[in-house]
N, CA, C and O atoms as a Tripos MOL2 file, in Angstrom:
@<TRIPOS>MOLECULE
protein
  220   219    55     0     0
PROTEIN
NO_CHARGES

@<TRIPOS>ATOM
      1 N          44.9250   24.6520   -6.8920 N.3       1 MET1
      2 CA         45.5480   25.4020   -7.7430 C.3       1 MET1
      3 C          46.4840   26.5310   -6.9590 C.2       1 MET1
      4 O          45.9120   27.2390   -6.1300 O.2       1 MET1
      5 N          47.8860   26.7190   -7.1900 N.am      2 THR2
      6 CA         48.2790   27.8860   -6.6410 C.3       2 THR2
      7 C          47.7600   29.4500   -7.0190 C.2       2 THR2
      8 O          47.2760   29.5520   -8.1460 O.2       2 THR2
      9 N          47.8060   30.6170   -6.2440 N.am      3 ALA3
     10 CA         47.3080   31.8800   -6.8940 C.3       3 ALA3
     11 C          48.0060   32.6100   -7.9760 C.2       3 ALA3
     12 O          47.5730   33.5790   -8.5990 O.2       3 ALA3
     13 N          49.4190   31.8690   -8.1480 N.am      4 ASN4
     14 CA         50.1680   32.2690   -9.2360 C.3       4 ASN4
     15 C          50.0890   31.7730  -10.7940 C.2       4 ASN4
     16 O          50.6580   32.2530  -11.7740 O.2       4 ASN4
     17 N          49.0880   30.5160  -10.6930 N.am      5 LYS5
     18 CA         49.0700   29.8780  -11.9440 C.3       5 LYS5
     19 C          47.6050   30.3720  -12.8390 C.2       5 LYS5
     20 O          46.5330   30.0830  -12.3050 O.2       5 LYS5
     21 N          47.5870   30.8210  -13.6580 N.am      6 LYS6
     22 CA         46.4310   30.8580  -14.6860 C.3       6 LYS6
     23 C          45.7340   29.7580  -15.1000 C.2       6 LYS6
     24 O          46.4160   28.9850  -15.7720 O.2       6 LYS6
     25 N          44.6700   29.4550  -14.9300 N.am      7 GLN7
     26 CA         43.9460   28.2870  -15.9360 C.3       7 GLN7
     27 C          43.7480   28.8430  -17.3360 C.2       7 GLN7
     28 O          43.2970   29.9410  -17.6610 O.2       7 GLN7
     29 N          44.1870   27.8410  -18.0950 N.am      8 ILE8
     30 CA         44.0440   27.9010  -19.6720 C.3       8 ILE8
     31 C          42.9320   27.0430  -20.3110 C.2       8 ILE8
     32 O          42.8500   25.8160  -20.3590 O.2       8 ILE8
     33 N          42.0640   28.0240  -20.8100 N.am      9 PRO9
     34 CA         41.0630   27.0100  -21.5340 C.3       9 PRO9
     35 C          41.3650   26.1770  -22.4810 C.2       9 PRO9
     36 O          42.3570   26.3680  -23.1840 O.2       9 PRO9
     37 N          40.4340   24.9690  -22.6690 N.am     10 ASN10
     38 CA         40.7270   24.3020  -23.9700 C.3      10 ASN10
     39 C          39.7820   24.5010  -24.8210 C.2      10 ASN10
     40 O          38.8310   25.2620  -24.6450 O.2      10 ASN10
     41 N          40.0280   23.7050  -25.9710 N.am     11 ARG11
     42 CA         38.9090   24.0780  -26.9880 C.3      11 ARG11
     43 C          37.5490   24.1600  -27.0040 C.2      11 ARG11
     44 O          36.9430   24.6640  -27.9490 O.2      11 ARG11
     45 N          36.9310   23.6350  -25.8850 N.am     12 LEU12
     46 CA         35.6150   23.7110  -25.3240 C.3      12 LEU12
     47 C          35.0790   24.4560  -25.0370 C.2      12 LEU12
     48 O          33.8490   24.5160  -25.0510 O.2      12 LEU12
     49 N          36.0020   25.4480  -24.6050 N.am     13 ILE13
     50 CA         35.6190   26.8310  -24.3210 C.3      13 ILE13
     51 C          34.7170   27.8590  -25.4440 C.2      13 ILE13
     52 O          34.1000   28.8870  -25.1650 O.2      13 ILE13
     53 N          34.8270   27.4050  -26.3650 N.am     14 SER14
     54 CA         33.6860   27.9580  -27.4800 C.3      14 SER14
     55 C          32.5330   27.2130  -27.7930 C.2      14 SER14
     56 O          31.7340   27.4790  -28.6910 O.2      14 SER14
     57 N          32.4800   26.1460  -26.9070 N.am     15 GLU15
     58 CA         31.2060   25.6360  -27.0120 C.3      15 GLU15
     59 C          29.8280   25.9210  -26.3450 C.2      15 GLU15
     60 O          29.7610   26.4250  -25.2240 O.2      15 GLU15
     61 N          28.7560   25.5880  -27.0590 N.am     16 LYS16
     62 CA         27.7200   26.1950  -26.3580 C.3      16 LYS16
     63 C          26.9530   25.3140  -25.2540 C.2      16 LYS16
     64 O          26.2190   25.7780  -24.3810 O.2      16 LYS16
     65 N          27.2720   23.8950  -25.4640 N.am     17 SER17
     66 CA         26.8230   22.8050  -24.4070 C.3      17 SER17
     67 C          27.2680   23.3470  -22.8820 C.2      17 SER17
     68 O          28.4110   23.7820  -22.7410 O.2      17 SER17
     69 N          26.4790   23.3190  -21.9060 N.am     18 PRO18
     70 CA         26.6570   23.5600  -20.8660 C.3      18 PRO18
     71 C          27.4680   22.6500  -20.0360 C.2      18 PRO18
     72 O          28.0070   22.9830  -18.9810 O.2      18 PRO18
     73 N          27.5360   21.1650  -20.7210 N.am     19 TYR19
     74 CA         28.1570   20.3560  -20.3690 C.3      19 TYR19
     75 C          29.5480   20.4310  -20.6910 C.2      19 TYR19
     76 O          30.3610   20.5040  -19.7690 O.2      19 TYR19
     77 N          30.0070   20.4200  -22.1440 N.am     20 LEU20
     78 CA         31.2010   20.5810  -22.2850 C.3      20 LEU20
     79 C          32.0370   21.9840  -22.0470 C.2      20 LEU20
     80 O          33.2570   22.0570  -22.1970 O.2      20 LEU20
     81 N          31.0600   23.2610  -21.5930 N.am     21 LEU21
     82 CA         31.4840   24.1500  -21.1070 C.3      21 LEU21
     83 C          32.2820   24.1110  -19.5310 C.2      21 LEU21
     84 O          33.1970   24.7810  -19.0530 O.2      21 LEU21
     85 N          31.3990   22.9210  -18.9820 N.am     22 GLN22
     86 CA         31.9780   22.7630  -17.4890 C.3      22 GLN22
     87 C          33.5350   21.8920  -17.5610 C.2      22 GLN22
     88 O          34.2250   21.7210  -16.5560 O.2      22 GLN22
     89 N          33.9020   21.4150  -18.8870 N.am     23 HIS23
     90 CA         35.2210   20.9400  -18.8040 C.3      23 HIS23
     91 C          36.3780   21.8330  -19.8930 C.2      23 HIS23
     92 O          37.4770   21.4120  -20.2530 O.2      23 HIS23
     93 N          35.8670   22.9010  -20.1920 N.am     24 ALA24
     94 CA         36.4500   23.9220  -20.8030 C.3      24 ALA24
     95 C          37.6700   24.0080  -20.1560 C.2      24 ALA24
     96 O          38.6800   23.9480  -20.8570 O.2      24 ALA24
     97 N          37.8200   24.1880  -18.4900 N.am     25 PHE25
     98 CA         39.3710   24.3420  -18.0800 C.3      25 PHE25
     99 C          39.8450   23.1380  -17.5460 C.2      25 PHE25
    100 O          40.8200   23.2470  -16.8030 O.2      25 PHE25
    101 N          39.3790   21.9760  -17.7470 N.am     26 ASN26
    102 CA         40.1720   20.5140  -17.5820 C.3      26 ASN26
    103 C          41.4860   20.9020  -18.1270 C.2      26 ASN26
    104 O          41.6200   21.7650  -18.9950 O.2      26 ASN26
    105 N          42.5240   20.1860  -17.5510 N.am     27 PRO27
    106 CA         44.0950   20.1470  -18.1280 C.3      27 PRO27
    107 C          44.0930   19.0910  -19.3730 C.2      27 PRO27
    108 O          45.1550   18.9270  -19.9720 O.2      27 PRO27
    109 N          43.2300   18.5560  -19.6730 N.am     28 VAL28
    110 CA         42.9360   17.6910  -21.0290 C.3      28 VAL28
    111 C          42.4680   18.5420  -22.2710 C.2      28 VAL28
    112 O          41.4500   19.2030  -22.4780 O.2      28 VAL28
    113 N          43.7140   18.2490  -23.0980 N.am     29 GLN29
    114 CA         43.1100   19.0900  -24.3120 C.3      29 GLN29
    115 C          42.2300   18.4820  -24.9860 C.2      29 GLN29
    116 O          42.5230   17.8550  -26.0040 O.2      29 GLN29
    117 N          40.9120   18.5830  -24.4780 N.am     30 TRP30
    118 CA         39.7710   18.0260  -25.3810 C.3      30 TRP30
    119 C          39.4210   18.5350  -26.4230 C.2      30 TRP30
    120 O          39.4520   19.7620  -26.5140 O.2      30 TRP30
    121 N          38.9090   17.5910  -27.7070 N.am     31 TYR31
    122 CA         38.3090   18.5170  -28.7960 C.3      31 TYR31
    123 C          36.9870   18.4280  -28.4660 C.2      31 TYR31
    124 O          36.5550   17.5380  -27.7340 O.2      31 TYR31
    125 N          36.1940   19.4400  -29.0390 N.am     32 PRO32
    126 CA         34.6340   18.7200  -29.6300 C.3      32 PRO32
    127 C          34.4620   17.7620  -30.7300 C.2      32 PRO32
    128 O          35.4500   17.4910  -31.4120 O.2      32 PRO32
    129 N          33.6330   17.3620  -30.9180 N.am     33 TRP33
    130 CA         33.1580   16.3030  -31.9690 C.3      33 TRP33
    131 C          33.4010   17.0490  -33.0650 C.2      33 TRP33
    132 O          32.7510   18.0840  -33.2100 O.2      33 TRP33
    133 N          34.4330   16.6440  -34.0930 N.am     34 GLY34
    134 CA         34.2590   17.1660  -35.1420 C.3      34 GLY34
    135 C          35.3930   16.8420  -36.0380 C.2      34 GLY34
    136 O          36.2750   16.1620  -35.5130 O.2      34 GLY34
    137 N          35.5770   17.2120  -37.3870 N.am     35 GLN35
    138 CA         37.1250   16.6810  -38.1990 C.3      35 GLN35
    139 C          38.0980   16.6230  -37.4270 C.2      35 GLN35
    140 O          38.6680   15.6130  -37.0150 O.2      35 GLN35
    141 N          38.3730   17.9710  -37.1530 N.am     36 GLU36
    142 CA         39.4460   18.4450  -36.2590 C.3      36 GLU36
    143 C          40.1840   17.4440  -35.4430 C.2      36 GLU36
    144 O          41.4130   17.4810  -35.3880 O.2      36 GLU36
    145 N          39.4940   16.5620  -34.8160 N.am     37 ALA37
    146 CA         39.6690   15.6600  -33.5560 C.3      37 ALA37
    147 C          39.9970   14.4500  -34.3260 C.2      37 ALA37
    148 O          40.8380   13.6610  -33.8950 O.2      37 ALA37
    149 N          39.2210   14.2040  -35.7390 N.am     38 PHE38
    150 CA         39.6240   12.8320  -36.3260 C.3      38 PHE38
    151 C          40.6960   13.0970  -37.0340 C.2      38 PHE38
    152 O          41.3620   12.0670  -37.1340 O.2      38 PHE38
    153 N          41.1990   14.0180  -37.5930 N.am     39 GLU39
    154 CA         42.0660   14.2700  -38.4890 C.3      39 GLU39
    155 C          43.5710   14.0780  -37.8420 C.2      39 GLU39
    156 O          44.5550   13.4900  -38.2900 O.2      39 GLU39
    157 N          43.3460   14.8780  -36.4840 N.am     40 LYS40
    158 CA         44.6370   14.5260  -35.5420 C.3      40 LYS40
    159 C          44.9450   13.4150  -35.0370 C.2      40 LYS40
    160 O          46.1060   13.0370  -34.8790 O.2      40 LYS40
    161 N          43.7300   12.6520  -34.6720 N.am     41 ALA41
    162 CA         43.7890   11.2630  -34.2680 C.3      41 ALA41
    163 C          44.4970   10.2010  -35.4590 C.2      41 ALA41
    164 O          45.3520    9.3330  -35.2830 O.2      41 ALA41
    165 N          44.0130   10.4920  -36.3410 N.am     42 LYS42
    166 CA         44.6100    9.8750  -37.9170 C.3      42 LYS42
    167 C          46.0980   10.2920  -38.1470 C.2      42 LYS42
    168 O          46.8710    9.3740  -38.4180 O.2      42 LYS42
    169 N          46.6540   11.7090  -38.0640 N.am     43 ARG43
    170 CA         47.6150   11.9110  -38.2610 C.3      43 ARG43
    171 C          48.5680   11.2980  -37.2010 C.2      43 ARG43
    172 O          49.5050   10.6350  -37.6470 O.2      43 ARG43
    173 N          48.4740   11.4090  -36.0820 N.am     44 GLU44
    174 CA         49.4030   10.8540  -34.9280 C.3      44 GLU44
    175 C          49.0700    9.4860  -34.6540 C.2      44 GLU44
    176 O          49.4920    9.0130  -33.5990 O.2      44 GLU44
    177 N          48.2290    8.6070  -35.5970 N.am     45 ASP45
    178 CA         47.8000    7.2640  -35.3920 C.3      45 ASP45
    179 C          47.4440    6.7640  -34.2030 C.2      45 ASP45
    180 O          47.6510    5.5850  -33.9170 O.2      45 ASP45
    181 N          46.8410    7.6640  -33.3450 N.am     46 LYS46
    182 CA         46.0050    7.3600  -32.2430 C.3      46 LYS46
    183 C          44.8480    7.3040  -32.3060 C.2      46 LYS46
    184 O          44.3120    7.8420  -33.2750 O.2      46 LYS46
    185 N          43.9680    6.5850  -31.2280 N.am     47 PRO47
    186 CA         42.2950    6.2040  -30.9370 C.3      47 PRO47
    187 C          42.1340    7.6460  -30.9710 C.2      47 PRO47
    188 O          42.8980    8.6110  -30.9540 O.2      47 PRO47
    189 N          40.6220    7.4250  -31.0380 N.am     48 VAL48
    190 CA         39.7020    8.6770  -30.6780 C.3      48 VAL48
    191 C          39.5850    7.8910  -29.1050 C.2      48 VAL48
    192 O          39.7280    6.6880  -28.8900 O.2      48 VAL48
    193 N          39.2580    9.0540  -28.0330 N.am     49 PHE49
    194 CA         38.8430    8.7790  -26.9290 C.3      49 PHE49
    195 C          37.1910    9.4530  -26.9420 C.2      49 PHE49
    196 O          37.2120   10.6810  -27.0190 O.2      49 PHE49
    197 N          36.0580    8.9570  -26.8920 N.am     50 LEU50
    198 CA         34.6380    9.7240  -26.5010 C.3      50 LEU50
    199 C          34.2870    9.3690  -25.4230 C.2      50 LEU50
    200 O          34.2830    8.2880  -24.8330 O.2      50 LEU50
    201 N          33.8390   10.8500  -25.0810 N.am     51 SER51
    202 CA         33.1940   11.1240  -23.7260 C.3      51 SER51
    203 C          31.6540   11.2370  -24.3330 C.2      51 SER51
    204 O          31.3730   11.8760  -25.3480 O.2      51 SER51
    205 N          30.5410   10.3650  -23.3750 N.am     52 VAL52
    206 CA         29.3040   10.6080  -24.0460 C.3      52 VAL52
    207 C          28.3360   11.4840  -22.6890 C.2      52 VAL52
    208 O          27.1180   11.6400  -22.6010 O.2      52 VAL52
    209 N          29.3680   11.8980  -21.8230 N.am     53 GLY53
    210 CA         28.9550   12.7080  -20.5810 C.3      53 GLY53
    211 C          28.1320   11.7010  -19.5850 C.2      53 GLY53
    212 O          27.7190   10.5680  -19.8320 O.2      53 GLY53
    213 N          28.0090   12.5590  -18.2390 N.am     54 TYR54
    214 CA         27.3170   11.7810  -17.4440 C.3      54 TYR54
    215 C          26.5220   12.5940  -16.4830 C.2      54 TYR54
    216 O          25.9930   12.2010  -15.4430 O.2      54 TYR54
    217 N          26.5220   13.8570  -17.0250 N.am     55 SER55
    218 CA         25.3220   14.9090  -15.8860 C.3      55 SER55
    219 C          24.0970   14.8050  -16.4780 C.2      55 SER55
    220 O          23.1220   15.3700  -15.9840 O.2      55 SER55
@<TRIPOS>BOND
     1     1     2 1
     2     2     3 1
     3     3     4 2
     4     3     5 am
     5     5     6 1
     6     6     7 1
     7     7     8 2
     8     7     9 am
     9     9    10 1
    10    10    11 1
    11    11    12 2
    12    11    13 am
    13    13    14 1
    14    14    15 1
    15    15    16 2
    16    15    17 am
    17    17    18 1
    18    18    19 1
    19    19    20 2
    20    19    21 am
    21    21    22 1
    22    22    23 1
    23    23    24 2
    24    23    25 am
    25    25    26 1
    26    26    27 1
    27    27    28 2
    28    27    29 am
    29    29    30 1
    30    30    31 1
    31    31    32 2
    32    31    33 am
    33    33    34 1
    34    34    35 1
    35    35    36 2
    36    35    37 am
    37    37    38 1
    38    38    39 1
    39    39    40 2
    40    39    41 am
    41    41    42 1
    42    42    43 1
    43    43    44 2
    44    43    45 am
    45    45    46 1
    46    46    47 1
    47    47    48 2
    48    47    49 am
    49    49    50 1
    50    50    51 1
    51    51    52 2
    52    51    53 am
    53    53    54 1
    54    54    55 1
    55    55    56 2
    56    55    57 am
    57    57    58 1
    58    58    59 1
    59    59    60 2
    60    59    61 am
    61    61    62 1
    62    62    63 1
    63    63    64 2
    64    63    65 am
    65    65    66 1
    66    66    67 1
    67    67    68 2
    68    67    69 am
    69    69    70 1
    70    70    71 1
    71    71    72 2
    72    71    73 am
    73    73    74 1
    74    74    75 1
    75    75    76 2
    76    75    77 am
    77    77    78 1
    78    78    79 1
    79    79    80 2
    80    79    81 am
    81    81    82 1
    82    82    83 1
    83    83    84 2
    84    83    85 am
    85    85    86 1
    86    86    87 1
    87    87    88 2
    88    87    89 am
    89    89    90 1
    90    90    91 1
    91    91    92 2
    92    91    93 am
    93    93    94 1
    94    94    95 1
    95    95    96 2
    96    95    97 am
    97    97    98 1
    98    98    99 1
    99    99   100 2
   100    99   101 am
   101   101   102 1
   102   102   103 1
   103   103   104 2
   104   103   105 am
   105   105   106 1
   106   106   107 1
   107   107   108 2
   108   107   109 am
   109   109   110 1
   110   110   111 1
   111   111   112 2
   112   111   113 am
   113   113   114 1
   114   114   115 1
   115   115   116 2
   116   115   117 am
   117   117   118 1
   118   118   119 1
   119   119   120 2
   120   119   121 am
   121   121   122 1
   122   122   123 1
   123   123   124 2
   124   123   125 am
   125   125   126 1
   126   126   127 1
   127   127   128 2
   128   127   129 am
   129   129   130 1
   130   130   131 1
   131   131   132 2
   132   131   133 am
   133   133   134 1
   134   134   135 1
   135   135   136 2
   136   135   137 am
   137   137   138 1
   138   138   139 1
   139   139   140 2
   140   139   141 am
   141   141   142 1
   142   142   143 1
   143   143   144 2
   144   143   145 am
   145   145   146 1
   146   146   147 1
   147   147   148 2
   148   147   149 am
   149   149   150 1
   150   150   151 1
   151   151   152 2
   152   151   153 am
   153   153   154 1
   154   154   155 1
   155   155   156 2
   156   155   157 am
   157   157   158 1
   158   158   159 1
   159   159   160 2
   160   159   161 am
   161   161   162 1
   162   162   163 1
   163   163   164 2
   164   163   165 am
   165   165   166 1
   166   166   167 1
   167   167   168 2
   168   167   169 am
   169   169   170 1
   170   170   171 1
   171   171   172 2
   172   171   173 am
   173   173   174 1
   174   174   175 1
   175   175   176 2
   176   175   177 am
   177   177   178 1
   178   178   179 1
   179   179   180 2
   180   179   181 am
   181   181   182 1
   182   182   183 1
   183   183   184 2
   184   183   185 am
   185   185   186 1
   186   186   187 1
   187   187   188 2
   188   187   189 am
   189   189   190 1
   190   190   191 1
   191   191   192 2
   192   191   193 am
   193   193   194 1
   194   194   195 1
   195   195   196 2
   196   195   197 am
   197   197   198 1
   198   198   199 1
   199   199   200 2
   200   199   201 am
   201   201   202 1
   202   202   203 1
   203   203   204 2
   204   203   205 am
   205   205   206 1
   206   206   207 1
   207   207   208 2
   208   207   209 am
   209   209   210 1
   210   210   211 1
   211   211   212 2
   212   211   213 am
   213   213   214 1
   214   214   215 1
   215   215   216 2
   216   215   217 am
   217   217   218 1
   218   218   219 1
   219   219   220 2
@<TRIPOS>SUBSTRUCTURE
     1 MET1         2 RESIDUE 1 A MET
     2 THR2         6 RESIDUE 1 A THR
     3 ALA3        10 RESIDUE 1 A ALA
     4 ASN4        14 RESIDUE 1 A ASN
     5 LYS5        18 RESIDUE 1 A LYS
     6 LYS6        22 RESIDUE 1 A LYS
     7 GLN7        26 RESIDUE 1 A GLN
     8 ILE8        30 RESIDUE 1 A ILE
     9 PRO9        34 RESIDUE 1 A PRO
    10 ASN10       38 RESIDUE 1 A ASN
    11 ARG11       42 RESIDUE 1 A ARG
    12 LEU12       46 RESIDUE 1 A LEU
    13 ILE13       50 RESIDUE 1 A ILE
    14 SER14       54 RESIDUE 1 A SER
    15 GLU15       58 RESIDUE 1 A GLU
    16 LYS16       62 RESIDUE 1 A LYS
    17 SER17       66 RESIDUE 1 A SER
    18 PRO18       70 RESIDUE 1 A PRO
    19 TYR19       74 RESIDUE 1 A TYR
    20 LEU20       78 RESIDUE 1 A LEU
    21 LEU21       82 RESIDUE 1 A LEU
    22 GLN22       86 RESIDUE 1 A GLN
    23 HIS23       90 RESIDUE 1 A HIS
    24 ALA24       94 RESIDUE 1 A ALA
    25 PHE25       98 RESIDUE 1 A PHE
    26 ASN26      102 RESIDUE 1 A ASN
    27 PRO27      106 RESIDUE 1 A PRO
    28 VAL28      110 RESIDUE 1 A VAL
    29 GLN29      114 RESIDUE 1 A GLN
    30 TRP30      118 RESIDUE 1 A TRP
    31 TYR31      122 RESIDUE 1 A TYR
    32 PRO32      126 RESIDUE 1 A PRO
    33 TRP33      130 RESIDUE 1 A TRP
    34 GLY34      134 RESIDUE 1 A GLY
    35 GLN35      138 RESIDUE 1 A GLN
    36 GLU36      142 RESIDUE 1 A GLU
    37 ALA37      146 RESIDUE 1 A ALA
    38 PHE38      150 RESIDUE 1 A PHE
    39 GLU39      154 RESIDUE 1 A GLU
    40 LYS40      158 RESIDUE 1 A LYS
    41 ALA41      162 RESIDUE 1 A ALA
    42 LYS42      166 RESIDUE 1 A LYS
    43 ARG43      170 RESIDUE 1 A ARG
    44 GLU44      174 RESIDUE 1 A GLU
    45 ASP45      178 RESIDUE 1 A ASP
    46 LYS46      182 RESIDUE 1 A LYS
    47 PRO47      186 RESIDUE 1 A PRO
    48 VAL48      190 RESIDUE 1 A VAL
    49 PHE49      194 RESIDUE 1 A PHE
    50 LEU50      198 RESIDUE 1 A LEU
    51 SER51      202 RESIDUE 1 A SER
    52 VAL52      206 RESIDUE 1 A VAL
    53 GLY53      210 RESIDUE 1 A GLY
    54 TYR54      214 RESIDUE 1 A TYR
    55 SER55      218 RESIDUE 1 A SER
């Protein structure tokens, strides 16, 4: 990353889990497990991609 670009956190920035927080600055717009994610998937007719962690 260049010095003139700011990292913008995704929705995981508000989570308490250390695993989720380590992904809060990923360029992916992750959603925590919850109704908001399922509503968006249904509205956009897209599947839900679920990560169960690896650490």
